[in-house]
Backbone bond lengths (Angstrom), bond angles and torsions (degrees), N, CA, C in turn:
res aa  C-N    CA-C-N  psi(-1)  N-CA   C-N-CA  omega(-1)  CA-C   N-CA-C  phi
1 M - - - 1.455 - - 1.536 111.21 -
2 Y 1.313 117.37 138.89 1.453 122.66 -176.52 1.546 110.03 -79.24
3 M 1.305 115.07 133.19 1.459 120.99 -179.60 1.608 107.09 -103.65
4 A 1.324 116.66 125.96 1.437 118.52 177.22 1.526 109.65 -79.72
5 Y 1.307 115.10 161.49 1.476 120.73 172.98 1.516 108.26 -67.03
6 S 1.330 116.03 133.20 1.423 120.13 -177.37 1.535 109.15 -131.43
7 Q 1.294 116.65 152.52 1.434 124.40 176.04 1.494 112.76 -146.83
8 T 1.301 115.45 142.07 1.490 119.43 178.23 1.522 107.78 -102.06
9 N 1.308 116.10 129.07 1.508 118.89 -178.58 1.531 109.69 -79.72
10 S 1.336 114.79 -177.89 1.479 119.55 -176.52 1.495 112.17 -70.89
11 K 1.324 119.92 -14.55 1.449 123.78 177.06 1.552 112.60 -89.71
12 G 1.366 114.35 1.54 1.455 117.46 180.00 1.519 117.47 83.76
13 V 1.360 116.05 12.40 1.468 120.24 179.94 1.518 109.50 -96.91
14 K 1.374 118.06 129.34 1.430 121.37 -179.79 1.542 111.17 -88.98
15 Y 1.351 117.61 132.44 1.445 124.03 179.32 1.500 110.19 -121.58
16 Y 1.341 117.75 149.80 1.444 123.31 -179.39 1.579 107.26 -115.94
17 L 1.300 115.81 139.88 1.453 122.52 -177.88 1.524 109.17 -84.04
18 H 1.331 116.96 136.27 1.440 123.79 178.20 1.540 108.52 -131.31
19 K 1.324 114.82 159.31 1.499 118.56 171.76 1.512 110.91 -131.44
20 S 1.276 115.87 156.63 1.479 122.04 -179.28 1.534 107.84 -149.94
21 E 1.294 113.69 144.95 1.511 120.95 176.68 1.559 106.44 -92.58
22 V 1.293 118.64 125.64 1.442 123.01 175.59 1.518 110.22 -123.39
23 T 1.316 116.43 149.87 1.493 121.27 177.61 1.512 107.78 -103.02
24 L 1.315 115.38 122.58 1.464 121.72 178.79 1.526 109.90 -76.40
25 R 1.318 118.18 170.63 1.410 124.74 -177.33 1.533 112.78 -59.39
26 G 1.330 116.46 -33.48 1.442 119.67 -179.81 1.540 114.01 -82.05
27 G 1.368 116.19 0.87 1.420 120.79 179.19 1.513 113.84 95.58
28 K 1.359 118.60 -6.26 1.382 121.46 -179.76 1.560 109.77 -74.99
29 V 1.361 115.56 138.16 1.460 119.90 176.42 1.537 110.06 -94.32
30 Q 1.311 114.58 133.85 1.467 120.21 -176.40 1.544 109.08 -134.08
31 T 1.296 115.28 144.84 1.464 120.93 175.05 1.506 110.30 -91.35
32 I 1.335 117.07 129.23 1.461 119.92 177.58 1.551 105.54 -115.05
33 Y 1.353 113.71 150.62 1.473 121.20 -179.41 1.537 106.03 -119.62
34 F 1.362 115.71 139.27 1.465 120.08 178.53 1.488 108.27 -149.68
35 F 1.305 116.52 160.04 1.452 124.93 177.89 1.517 110.06 -104.92
36 A 1.303 115.87 141.01 1.486 123.35 175.41 1.513 110.06 -133.63
37 K 1.330 116.78 153.83 1.462 118.62 -179.75 1.493 113.12 -74.24
38 K 1.361 118.11 -25.61 1.435 123.34 177.65 1.483 110.47 -99.06
39 E 1.385 118.13 145.04 1.412 121.43 178.08 1.526 112.68 -71.35
40 K 1.330 118.44 -31.44 1.391 123.67 174.88 1.575 109.49 -97.65
41 N 1.343 114.38 123.16 1.476 118.31 -177.27 1.525 108.69 -141.71
42 E 1.369 116.10 127.50 1.476 119.12 -179.01 1.518 116.02 -66.46
43 K 1.330 116.12 -15.89 1.428 118.48 -178.63 1.508 115.76 -85.74
44 G 1.345 116.31 -10.85 1.474 118.83 178.89 1.546 109.78 -165.18
45 E 1.305 114.11 -179.23 1.455 119.28 179.72 1.544 109.07 -113.72
46 P 1.327 115.27 143.45 1.489 119.38 177.69 1.520 111.59 -59.55
47 C 1.343 117.58 142.94 1.451 120.47 -177.72 1.519 111.49 -150.23
48 D 1.331 114.93 168.75 1.456 121.31 174.56 1.516 109.68 -84.89
49 L 1.308 118.42 160.17 1.487 123.22 172.77 1.559 109.59 -70.34
50 P 1.311 119.34 117.25 1.446 120.05 178.59 1.528 112.43 -61.79
51 E 1.345 116.94 154.50 1.469 121.50 -174.85 1.525 113.22 -62.07
52 D 1.393 115.54 -31.57 1.482 121.47 -177.61 1.517 115.46 -87.54
53 R 1.356 116.75 10.79 1.472 120.33 -174.67 1.536 109.34 -122.41
54 I 1.351 114.14 155.67 1.468 121.13 174.59 1.511 107.96 -132.39
55 V 1.331 117.68 157.80 1.450 122.21 177.69 1.519 109.71 -101.04
56 K 1.312 114.58 134.60 1.457 120.33 178.61 1.532 106.94 -121.21
57 E 1.307 116.92 148.97 1.457 122.38 175.09 1.525 112.82 -118.01
58 N 1.330 118.06 133.35 1.431 123.07 176.92 1.525 105.40 -72.86
59 P 1.337 120.35 118.64 1.473 120.34 -179.22 1.540 116.67 -64.60
60 R 1.323 116.27 -21.21 1.483 119.26 -178.34 1.525 112.35 -79.91
61 N 1.357 116.76 -42.24 1.472 118.73 -171.97 1.535 111.92 -120.59
62 G 1.332 119.42 -3.91 1.494 121.77 178.32 1.496 113.25 77.70
63 F 1.336 119.04 8.38 1.463 121.57 -174.60 1.551 108.09 -73.89
64 L 1.351 116.53 134.10 1.463 120.67 -178.95 1.531 108.89 -97.34
65 T 1.356 113.51 139.83 1.478 121.34 176.13 1.527 109.45 -131.96
66 V 1.302 115.88 157.57 1.478 122.93 176.47 1.494 109.28 -108.74
67 S 1.293 118.86 129.82 1.516 121.28 175.92 1.520 109.01 -136.87
68 R 1.325 113.65 163.41 1.464 119.73 178.40 1.463 111.71 -73.95
69 K 1.400 111.78 145.36 1.485 117.75 177.68 1.520 108.42 -69.56
70 K 1.329 115.56 141.73 1.463 119.77 174.58 1.499 109.41 -83.43
71 D 1.347 118.18 134.98 1.438 121.91 -179.30 1.528 112.11 -81.40
């Protein structure tokens, strides 16, 4: 069974990374990454953290986001 990338935030809540393909208004297809509390999520498929991305946490609410690494 495939294990998704997971991270526990500062509040002790474990989140799993998912990805989904979305079509933008101009017709371009883009991959978005998001965290969910459950490993199985109907909005996307579990995935590993890409090499060019880092995880950030909002210090106020503990919400995790994925952003590109700065060169």
